[in-house]
N, C-alpha and C positions, 0 to 999 in steps of 0.2 A: 504494500500500500504506500503510495507516495504522500508527500506532505499535503498537497491540496486535498486528496481523498480523505486523509485523516482529519484535517480541519473541517471539511464538509460533514464528516461523520459526527464530530463533536457538536457542530452547530445544529445539525438535524436532531441529535439526541436532546440537546438543550431546548430547542424550539418546538419539538414534537413533529417536525417536518420529515421529509424524505431527502436523504443525501443526494439521490439521483437527480433531484430537481434543482440542486445548487450548482451553478456554473461559475467560472472565474469572473464573469461579468456581473454576477449577482451582488447587489449592494446590501449592506447591513440594514439600511432603511427598508428595503423591500422585504426583508426577513422579519421586520417588526422588532428588531433588537434594540433595547434601551441601554443606558449606561450601566445599570446594575447587571444586566445580562453580559455585557462586555467584560466587566470585572470577573464574574464567575467563569466565563469561558476562557479568559486569559490565564487564569489559574490552572484550568484543566489543560490548555495547550502547553503550558510550561511543564506540567507533570507528565503528560503523555508524549511530548516531543523532545523533552530534555533541553529546552532553550528558555532563556530569560527574556521576557518582553516587558518593555516599559509601558505603563498605562498612558503616558503622554503620546505614544505613537498612535496616529489616527490613520485609518484605512477606509477608503470608500467601498472597495469591493473585496470579495473573498479572495480573488486571484492576487490582488496587491498584498494582502496579508500573507498568503502562501509564499509569494516571492520573497518577502521580507524575512519570514521564518527560515526559508531555505538559505538565504544569505547569512543569517546568524548561525545556522548549523554548520556552514562551510567555512566560517571565519576561524 
């Protein structure tokens, strides 16, 4: 499972949606994710992906987040 797929799975689990419906162009606004959701998901991303994310980092799309996480993992 790649980083994008793992992130989509976490988001779907958190929102009650289907990971297959999440694309790289999907925005967090479209998913109905609020700031509390973001905090909870960031903690899970860190745990499951083994990367530290700053809450100040803002991403419009799931794909942008996945690319950022990949860059942190390869650093």
